[in-house]
C-alpha positions as CSV (number, residue, x, y, z in Angstrom):
1,M,0.0,0.0,0.0
2,G,2.6,2.5,1.0
3,L,6.4,2.1,0.4
4,A,8.0,1.1,-2.9
5,G,11.4,1.8,-4.3
6,Q,13.9,1.0,-7.1
7,Y,17.4,-0.5,-7.2
8,H,19.3,0.5,-10.3
9,V,22.0,-1.9,-11.4
10,H,24.5,-0.6,-13.9
11,D,27.2,-2.4,-15.9
12,D,29.9,-1.1,-18.3
13,R,27.8,-1.9,-21.4
14,E,24.8,0.2,-20.2
15,L,27.0,3.1,-19.0
16,S,28.8,3.2,-22.4
17,L,25.6,3.6,-24.4
18,P,24.6,7.1,-25.5
19,I,21.1,6.8,-24.0
20,P,20.0,9.4,-21.4
21,H,22.0,9.4,-18.1
22,G,22.3,11.6,-15.1
23,E,19.5,14.1,-14.6
24,F,17.8,12.8,-17.7
25,D,17.5,9.3,-16.3
26,V,14.3,9.6,-14.1
27,P,12.7,6.9,-11.9
28,I,8.9,6.9,-11.9
29,I,7.0,4.8,-9.4
30,Y,3.3,5.2,-9.9
31,G,0.1,3.6,-8.7
32,D,-3.5,4.2,-7.7
33,R,-4.6,4.8,-4.1
34,M,-7.7,5.6,-2.2
35,F,-7.9,8.2,0.6
36,D,-10.6,9.3,3.1
37,K,-11.5,12.9,3.7
38,T,-8.7,13.3,6.2
39,G,-6.1,12.1,3.7
40,E,-5.6,8.7,5.3
41,L,-5.0,5.7,3.0
42,L,-8.0,3.4,2.5
43,F,-8.0,-0.3,1.6
44,T,-10.7,-2.6,0.5
45,S,-10.1,-6.0,-1.1
46,D,-13.4,-6.0,-3.0
47,G,-14.2,-9.6,-2.2
48,H,-10.6,-10.7,-2.5
49,D,-10.5,-9.7,-6.2
50,G,-8.5,-6.5,-6.0
51,Q,-8.3,-2.8,-5.1
52,F,-8.8,0.1,-7.5
53,G,-8.2,3.6,-6.2
54,D,-9.2,6.9,-7.7
55,V,-6.0,8.9,-7.2
56,I,-2.9,8.3,-9.3
57,L,0.3,9.0,-7.3
58,V,3.6,9.5,-9.2
59,N,6.6,9.3,-6.9
60,G,4.2,10.0,-4.1
61,V,2.6,13.1,-5.7
62,P,-0.9,13.1,-7.2
63,W,-1.0,13.8,-10.9
64,P,2.3,15.9,-10.9
65,N,3.7,18.2,-13.5
66,M,7.4,17.7,-14.5
67,K,9.4,20.4,-16.2
68,V,11.6,18.9,-19.0
69,K,14.2,20.2,-21.4
70,R,13.9,19.9,-25.1
71,R,15.8,16.6,-25.5
72,K,15.4,12.9,-24.8
73,Y,14.6,11.6,-21.3
74,R,14.8,8.1,-20.0
75,F,12.0,7.1,-17.6
76,R,12.3,3.9,-15.4
77,L,8.7,2.9,-14.9
78,L,7.5,0.7,-12.0
79,N,3.8,0.0,-11.7
80,A,3.3,0.0,-7.9
81,S,-0.5,-0.5,-8.0
82,V,-2.1,-3.2,-5.9
83,S,-4.4,-4.4,-8.7
84,R,-4.5,-1.9,-11.6
85,A,-3.0,-2.3,-15.0
86,Y,-2.4,0.6,-17.4
87,N,-2.3,1.2,-21.1
88,L,0.1,4.2,-21.4
89,S,0.2,6.6,-24.3
90,L,1.1,10.3,-24.9
91,S,-1.7,12.8,-25.3
92,N,-0.5,13.9,-28.7
93,G,-0.3,10.3,-30.1
94,D,3.5,10.4,-30.6
95,T,5.7,7.3,-30.5
96,F,8.2,6.6,-27.7
97,A,10.9,4.0,-27.4
98,V,10.9,1.0,-25.0
99,I,14.5,0.1,-24.3
100,C,14.4,-2.1,-21.2
101,T,12.2,-4.8,-19.6
102,D,12.2,-6.5,-16.1
103,G,15.5,-8.3,-16.7
104,G,17.6,-5.6,-18.4
105,L,18.2,-3.9,-21.7
106,M,16.3,-5.3,-24.8
107,P,18.3,-6.4,-27.8
108,Q,16.9,-3.5,-29.8
109,P,14.6,-0.6,-28.9
110,Q,10.9,-1.0,-29.8
111,F,9.0,2.1,-30.9
112,V,5.4,2.1,-29.8
113,K,2.4,4.5,-29.5
114,S,1.0,2.7,-26.5
115,M,2.0,-0.1,-24.1
116,R,0.3,-2.1,-21.4
117,H,1.9,-1.9,-18.0
118,I,0.9,-4.3,-15.2
119,M,1.6,-4.5,-11.5
120,A,5.3,-5.1,-10.6
121,E,6.5,-4.8,-14.2
122,R,9.5,-2.6,-14.9
123,Y,10.1,-0.9,-18.2
124,E,12.4,1.9,-19.4
125,I,11.1,4.2,-22.0
126,V,12.7,7.2,-23.8
127,I,10.5,10.2,-24.8
128,D,12.0,12.8,-27.2
129,F,10.8,16.3,-26.1
130,S,13.1,18.0,-28.7
131,K,10.2,18.1,-31.2
132,Y,8.0,20.2,-29.0
133,Q,7.9,23.9,-28.4
134,P,8.8,25.6,-25.1
135,G,5.7,25.7,-22.9
136,Q,4.0,22.8,-24.7
137,K,2.4,20.3,-22.4
138,V,2.4,16.5,-23.0
139,T,0.3,14.3,-20.8
140,L,1.0,10.6,-20.0
141,K,-2.4,9.1,-20.4
142,N,-4.0,5.8,-19.3
143,R,-6.4,4.0,-21.6
144,S,-7.3,1.3,-19.2
145,P,-7.1,-2.4,-20.2
146,D,-9.9,-4.8,-19.6
147,N,-10.9,-6.0,-16.0
148,N,-10.0,-2.7,-14.2
149,I,-12.5,-0.6,-12.2
150,D,-12.0,2.9,-13.6
151,H,-12.9,6.3,-12.2
152,D,-13.1,9.7,-14.0
153,T,-9.7,10.6,-12.5
154,T,-7.7,7.5,-13.6
155,G,-7.2,8.4,-17.2
156,V,-4.2,10.6,-16.5
157,V,-0.9,9.7,-14.9
158,C,1.2,12.9,-15.1
159,Q,2.1,15.8,-17.3
160,F,5.3,17.1,-18.8
161,V,5.9,20.8,-19.4
162,V,8.6,21.5,-22.1
163,G,11.2,24.1,-21.3
164,A,14.4,25.4,-22.8
165,H,16.5,23.9,-25.6
166,V,19.6,21.9,-24.6
167,T,22.8,22.4,-26.6
168,D,24.8,19.5,-25.0
169,P,24.3,16.5,-27.3
170,R,25.7,13.9,-25.0
171,S,23.6,11.0,-23.8
172,N,20.8,12.0,-26.1
173,E,20.5,9.0,-28.5
174,I,18.7,5.7,-29.0
175,P,21.1,3.3,-30.6
176,Q,19.8,0.6,-32.8
177,D,21.5,-2.2,-30.8
178,L,21.3,-2.1,-27.1
179,N,22.2,-5.5,-25.6
180,P,24.2,-8.2,-27.3
181,N,23.7,-10.7,-24.4
182,M,21.4,-13.4,-25.8
183,N,21.5,-15.7,-22.8
184,V,17.7,-15.3,-22.4
185,M,16.5,-13.8,-25.7
186,G,18.5,-16.3,-27.7
187,L,16.6,-19.3,-26.3
188,K,14.7,-21.5,-28.8
189,E,11.9,-23.9,-28.4
190,S,14.2,-26.7,-29.4
191,D,16.3,-26.0,-26.3
192,A,13.5,-27.0,-24.0
193,K,13.8,-30.2,-22.1
194,T,10.2,-30.1,-20.7
195,T,6.9,-28.2,-21.2
196,R,4.7,-27.7,-18.2
197,L,1.2,-26.3,-17.9
198,M,0.4,-23.8,-15.1
199,R,-3.3,-22.9,-14.6
200,F,-4.1,-19.7,-12.7
201,E,-7.8,-19.9,-11.8
202,R,-10.5,-19.2,-9.2
203,K,-11.5,-22.6,-7.8
204,D,-13.9,-23.4,-4.9
205,G,-13.6,-19.8,-3.7
206,H,-9.8,-19.9,-3.7
207,W,-7.2,-18.4,-6.0
208,T,-5.2,-21.4,-7.2
209,V,-2.2,-22.4,-9.3
210,N,-2.6,-25.9,-10.7
211,G,-5.2,-26.4,-7.9
212,Q,-2.7,-25.5,-5.2
213,T,-2.7,-22.6,-2.8
214,W,0.0,-21.3,-0.5
215,E,-2.0,-22.8,2.4
216,D,-1.3,-26.2,0.9
217,V,2.4,-25.4,0.8
218,V,2.4,-24.3,4.4
219,N,0.5,-27.5,5.4
220,S,3.1,-29.6,3.6
221,D,5.9,-28.1,5.8
222,Y,6.9,-26.2,2.6
223,N,7.7,-29.3,0.7
224,L,4.9,-29.2,-1.9
225,T,6.1,-28.0,-5.3
226,V,4.5,-27.6,-8.8
227,A,7.7,-28.3,-10.7
228,N,11.2,-29.7,-10.2
229,P,13.5,-28.5,-13.0
230,G,17.1,-29.6,-12.9
231,L,19.9,-27.0,-12.5
232,G,20.7,-25.8,-16.0
233,D,17.5,-27.1,-17.6
234,V,15.6,-25.1,-20.1
235,E,11.8,-25.4,-19.9
236,I,8.7,-24.0,-21.5
237,W,5.9,-23.1,-19.1
238,E,2.4,-22.5,-20.5
239,L,0.8,-20.0,-18.2
240,E,-3.0,-20.3,-18.6
241,N,-5.9,-18.2,-17.3
242,P,-9.0,-20.2,-18.3
243,G,-11.4,-17.9,-16.5
244,G,-13.1,-14.5,-17.3
245,G,-13.4,-11.4,-15.3
246,W,-9.8,-10.9,-14.2
247,F,-6.2,-11.0,-15.4
248,H,-3.1,-12.3,-13.6
249,P,0.4,-10.7,-13.7
250,V,2.5,-13.8,-13.2
251,H,5.8,-13.4,-11.5
252,I,8.3,-16.3,-11.6
253,H,11.2,-15.9,-9.1
254,L,14.9,-16.7,-9.7
255,V,14.8,-16.6,-13.6
256,D,14.4,-14.3,-16.5
257,F,12.3,-15.6,-19.3
258,K,11.5,-15.0,-22.9
259,V,7.9,-14.6,-24.0
260,L,7.3,-17.0,-26.9
261,D,3.7,-16.3,-27.8
262,R,0.3,-15.3,-26.5
263,N,-2.6,-17.6,-27.7
264,G,-0.4,-18.5,-30.6
265,R,0.3,-14.9,-31.5
266,P,3.8,-13.2,-31.3
267,P,4.5,-11.3,-28.0
268,E,3.8,-7.5,-27.9
269,D,6.7,-5.4,-29.1
270,W,7.2,-4.0,-25.5
271,E,7.6,-7.6,-24.2
272,K,10.6,-8.4,-26.5
273,G,13.2,-8.4,-23.7
274,P,14.1,-10.5,-20.7
275,K,11.2,-10.6,-18.2
276,D,10.1,-12.0,-14.9
277,V,6.5,-10.7,-14.8
278,V,4.0,-11.3,-17.6
279,Y,0.4,-10.4,-18.3
280,V,-2.0,-13.4,-18.6
281,G,-5.4,-12.0,-19.6
282,E,-8.7,-13.8,-19.4
283,S,-8.9,-16.9,-21.6
284,E,-5.2,-16.5,-22.5
285,K,-2.3,-19.0,-22.6
286,V,1.1,-17.3,-22.6
287,R,4.2,-19.5,-23.3
288,V,7.5,-18.5,-21.8
289,I,10.9,-20.2,-22.0
290,M,13.7,-20.0,-19.4
291,R,16.8,-21.6,-18.1
292,F,17.0,-22.5,-14.4
293,E,20.6,-21.6,-13.5
294,N,22.8,-20.0,-10.9
295,Q,21.0,-21.4,-7.8
296,V,19.4,-24.5,-6.5
297,G,16.6,-24.6,-4.0
298,R,12.9,-23.6,-3.7
299,Y,11.5,-20.5,-5.3
300,M,8.1,-18.9,-5.6
301,M,5.7,-18.2,-8.5
302,H,2.7,-16.1,-7.8
303,C,0.1,-13.6,-9.1
304,H,1.2,-10.0,-8.6
305,N,-2.2,-8.7,-8.0
306,L,-1.4,-8.3,-4.3
307,V,-4.9,-9.2,-3.2
308,H,-4.8,-12.5,-5.2
309,E,-1.3,-13.2,-3.8
310,D,-2.3,-12.4,-0.2
311,H,-5.2,-14.8,-0.6
312,D,-2.8,-17.6,-1.4
313,M,-2.4,-17.5,-5.2
314,M,1.3,-18.5,-4.7
315,V,3.2,-21.8,-5.2
316,Q,6.8,-22.9,-5.2
317,F,9.1,-24.9,-7.5
318,Q,12.3,-26.8,-6.6
319,V,15.5,-26.3,-8.8
320,G,17.9,-29.2,-8.6
321,E,18.6,-30.9,-5.3
322,G,19.5,-29.4,-1.9
323,G,19.9,-25.7,-1.5
324,H,19.1,-23.5,1.5
325,D,15.9,-24.1,3.3
326,P,13.9,-20.8,2.6
327,I,12.2,-21.1,6.0
328,K,15.1,-22.0,8.3
329,A,18.1,-20.7,6.4
330,D,17.9,-17.2,8.0
331,P,15.4,-17.3,10.9
332,C,14.1,-14.1,12.5
333,K,16.4,-12.8,15.2
334,D,15.4,-11.5,18.7
335,Q,15.0,-7.7,18.6
336,G,17.9,-7.3,20.9
337,K,20.2,-9.0,18.4
338,M,19.1,-6.9,15.4
339,G,20.9,-3.9,14.1
340,P,19.3,-0.5,13.4
341,L,16.5,-0.6,10.9
342,F,17.9,2.5,9.2
343,V,20.7,5.0,9.5
344,V,20.0,8.7,9.5
345,P,22.3,10.3,6.8
346,D,24.7,13.0,7.7
347,D,23.6,16.6,7.1
348,D,26.0,17.0,4.2
349,D,24.9,13.8,2.5
350,H,21.5,15.3,1.3
351,G,20.0,11.8,0.9
352,G,22.7,10.4,-1.4
353,R,23.1,10.7,-5.1
354,G,19.9,9.1,-6.3
355,S,20.3,6.7,-9.2
356,T,22.4,8.7,-11.5
357,P,25.4,6.9,-13.1
358,G,27.6,9.9,-12.8
359,G,26.4,10.9,-9.4
360,S,24.9,14.1,-10.8
361,G,22.5,14.6,-8.0
362,T,19.1,13.6,-6.6
363,I,16.3,13.1,-9.2
364,T,12.8,14.3,-8.3
365,V,9.6,14.8,-10.1
366,P,8.4,18.3,-9.3
367,A,4.9,18.4,-7.8
368,A,2.1,20.7,-9.0
369,P,1.8,24.0,-7.2
370,A,0.7,23.6,-3.6
371,A,-2.5,25.6,-4.3
372,A,-3.6,23.1,-6.9
373,A,-2.6,20.0,-4.9
374,A,-5.8,19.7,-2.8
375,P,-8.4,19.2,-5.6
376,A,-7.9,16.9,-8.6
377,P,-5.7,18.5,-11.3
378,K,-7.4,20.7,-13.8
379,V,-6.8,18.5,-16.8
380,N,-9.1,16.7,-19.1
381,V,-9.3,13.1,-18.0
382,L,-10.4,9.9,-19.6
383,G,-12.8,7.3,-18.4
384,T,-16.0,7.3,-16.5
385,K,-16.8,6.3,-13.0
386,V,-18.0,2.7,-12.9
387,K,-21.3,1.8,-11.3
388,K,-20.9,-1.3,-9.3
389,T,-23.6,-3.9,-9.4
390,K,-25.1,-5.6,-6.4
391,A,-22.8,-8.1,-4.9
392,K,-23.6,-11.8,-5.5
393,P,-24.2,-14.0,-2.5
394,K,-21.2,-15.5,-0.9
395,R,-20.5,-19.1,-1.6
396,K,-19.2,-21.7,0.8
397,V,-15.5,-22.6,0.8
398,K,-14.9,-26.3,0.7
399,V,-12.4,-27.7,3.2
400,K,-9.2,-28.5,1.3
401,R,-7.6,-31.8,1.8
402,K,-4.2,-31.3,3.5
403,V,-1.1,-32.5,1.8
404,K,0.9,-35.1,3.7
405,A,3.4,-33.2,5.9
406,K,6.8,-34.3,7.0
407,A,7.2,-32.0,10.0
408,K,5.6,-32.5,13.4
409,H,4.2,-29.0,13.6
410,K,1.6,-27.9,11.1
411,T,0.4,-24.4,10.4
412,T,-3.3,-24.0,9.6
413,V,-4.8,-21.0,8.0
414,K,-8.5,-20.2,8.6
415,R,-10.3,-18.7,5.6
416,K,-13.4,-16.6,5.4
417,P,-15.8,-17.3,2.6
418,A,-15.0,-15.2,-0.4
419,A,-17.5,-13.2,-2.3
420,K,-17.5,-13.4,-6.1
421,K,-16.2,-10.4,-7.9
422,K,-18.5,-7.6,-8.6
423,S,-19.1,-7.0,-12.2
424,P,-18.0,-3.5,-13.2
425,R,-18.8,-2.0,-16.5
426,R,-15.6,-2.5,-18.5
427,K,-14.0,-0.1,-20.9
428,P,-12.9,-1.6,-24.2
429,A,-9.1,-2.2,-24.5
430,S,-7.3,0.3,-26.7
431,S,-4.1,-0.6,-28.5
432,S,-3.5,2.2,-31.0
433,R,0.1,1.2,-31.6
434,G,2.6,2.3,-34.2
435,R,5.1,-0.5,-33.9
436,S,3.7,-1.5,-30.5
């Protein structure tokens, strides 16, 4: 609900590219939230289906303005929403470049007019403001994908205000080739040793993966797994969402994968890089290929709709044999043996140097003027407030058979009956892409 952050990992290859760096390399963490009249955060799980707020925060600021110079900017996007997906585009319909996905730089940039962005996905995009006049405003808009609950304020993310021209040409290009490392993107179907099916579905009132929930994993003393790939094996996993009414952002830990296809169609252009989170829409099957390397042990796979995840749509897989026990390897320490939770920086530290490769200073997104911060920003927004239908009766949850456990002590989790998802009026998906 509250805190989110970014770690920026650099290497010599990335630092050598003439893409925007320094003050022109801007992290953007955005997501929807709900507030009461006193400004306190509100949370409702909407029958264990999700949460959809009516205020879009960008780096903690509602609908901010950002002053930009007439040149290219690189934005590191993180969707920190609980349950909302976005379809991002520029208000003037111009193209922008996608240069990086969850796992790093793409082989080549992809130029699109819009892109879908789901929870926990990371993308880097480059917008060229040199084509605009000083004082011109460009809005980052959201044309919502299916299965969101929209409000009349969720069609706008933020706004850029173009300023003076920049004469320094450095770090102001988008090269044709970005990343020669083909460890992930060079994988072929013929490399795969095994193909596995993973079904993400609502079953007997539970969010399940292949019929399992995290409660089953707990009751097995953390021994239950959905897959057991060998160390170094290449596998294809078919991620299937057979139901309607919701989508699942599937996050597979440990690995980066390549998206092969979506219902037999090629992946979207913005997905053509190494990833660890992928959109699986209603009635979709998405095939991904990956190599299980670097570590052995147990790792998680889960839906990154945080409400689905918190209600047990999470399982684990075992890579190779052995490895650290994820439960017992680093147990919680007594408070007296723990170090400080944080260290207050020195006065002359000013909070560090942000994420800039050259240490050029802290990067911030300027907020709108204080006088305009209280009401919603005076911009034309998309979408309409959705009228919710009357909730359907709750259904009983069947008692799940416990998996045979090896340990003496079992953890049981009590569940409350879950209501079926309310049926909001949906907006049609929009995908007005150039090269998308």
